[in-house]
C-alpha positions in Angstrom: -34.1 -33.8 -19.8 -32.1 -30.7 -20.2 -28.7 -29.8 -21.4 -26.6 -26.6 -21.2 -24.6 -24.5 -23.6 -22.4 -21.5 -23.2 -24.4 -18.3 -23.8 -27.4 -19.9 -25.3 -30.6 -21.8 -24.9 -31.1 -25.5 -25.0 -34.2 -27.7 -25.0 -35.5 -29.3 -21.9 -38.4 -30.2 -19.7 -39.3 -29.1 -16.2 -41.7 -29.9 -13.4 -42.4 -26.2 -13.1 -40.2 -25.6 -10.0 -37.9 -22.7 -10.1 -34.2 -22.8 -9.4 -31.9 -19.9 -8.6 -28.9 -19.1 -10.6 -26.0 -21.3 -9.4 -22.3 -21.6 -9.9 -20.6 -24.6 -11.7 -17.4 -26.1 -10.4 -15.4 -23.5 -12.2 -17.3 -20.7 -10.6 -19.3 -19.7 -13.7 -22.9 -18.7 -13.1 -25.6 -21.0 -14.5 -29.0 -19.5 -15.3 -32.4 -21.1 -16.1 -34.5 -20.0 -19.1 -38.2 -21.0 -18.7 -40.5 -21.1 -21.7 -43.9 -22.2 -22.6 -45.7 -22.3 -26.0 -45.8 -18.5 -26.3 -43.3 -16.8 -24.0 -39.9 -17.2 -22.3 -38.1 -15.7 -19.3 -34.5 -15.8 -17.9 -34.4 -16.3 -14.1 -31.8 -14.2 -12.4 -31.1 -13.0 -8.9 -32.3 -9.5 -8.3 -29.0 -8.7 -6.6 -27.2 -9.3 -9.9 -29.6 -7.0 -11.7 -28.7 -4.3 -9.1 -25.0 -5.1 -9.2 -25.0 -4.7 -13.0 -26.8 -1.3 -12.7 -29.7 -2.3 -15.0 -32.6 -2.3 -12.6 -34.1 0.8 -14.3 -33.9 -0.8 -17.7 -36.2 -3.8 -16.9 -39.7 -3.5 -18.2 -43.1 -4.5 -16.8 -43.0 -7.6 -19.0 -40.7 -9.2 -16.6 -41.9 -10.8 -13.3 -40.8 -11.1 -9.7 -41.4 -14.2 -7.6 -40.0 -12.8 -4.4 -37.6 -10.1 -3.6 -34.7 -12.4 -4.7 -35.9 -13.8 -8.1 -36.6 -12.0 -11.3 -37.8 -13.6 -14.5 -36.6 -11.4 -17.4 -38.8 -11.3 -20.5 -37.0 -12.9 -23.4 -37.3 -10.2 -26.1 -36.5 -7.0 -24.2 -35.1 -7.6 -20.8 -33.1 -10.8 -21.0 -30.9 -9.4 -23.7 -30.1 -6.3 -21.6 -29.1 -8.6 -18.7 -27.1 -10.9 -20.9 -25.2 -8.0 -22.5 -24.4 -6.4 -19.2 -23.4 -9.8 -17.6 -21.2 -10.9 -20.4 -19.5 -7.5 -20.6 -18.6 -7.8 -17.0 -18.0 -11.5 -16.5 -17.8 -13.2 -19.9 -19.7 -16.3 -20.9 -22.7 -17.6 -19.0 -24.4 -21.0 -19.0 -28.1 -21.0 -19.7 -30.2 -24.1 -19.2 -33.7 -24.1 -20.8 -36.7 -25.6 -19.0 -39.8 -26.0 -21.3 -43.1 -25.9 -19.4 -45.9 -27.8 -21.1 -49.0 -25.7 -20.8 -49.1 -22.2 -19.3 -46.0 -21.4 -17.3 -46.2 -20.5 -13.6 -44.5 -17.2 -14.4 -47.7 -15.8 -15.9 -49.2 -15.7 -12.4 -46.3 -13.7 -10.8 -46.2 -10.0 -10.0 -44.9 -7.7 -12.7 -41.4 -6.2 -12.2 -42.9 -2.7 -12.5 
């Protein structure tokens, strides 16, 4: 079960499968925030990081699944993205997916 809120996190469960950022019927981007018992990451398209000009501000604490998906670490990198995104586009929807146990993101390659 998951719910969404504007510019915030919500509680939810997941089967561990990743989803890309999508657009709602109004055209607003929807992003997925993954978390486990100790960490959290915001999944965003790499193209959007590049478009916002923040690719050099992302730390090695974020992860890459493939050239298209980046999982931004919740404390340092996600706030940089959220600030840049909302400055350019306004509010964003974030849906949280809680992973019971260790999240698959721990196994991915570091952004740096």
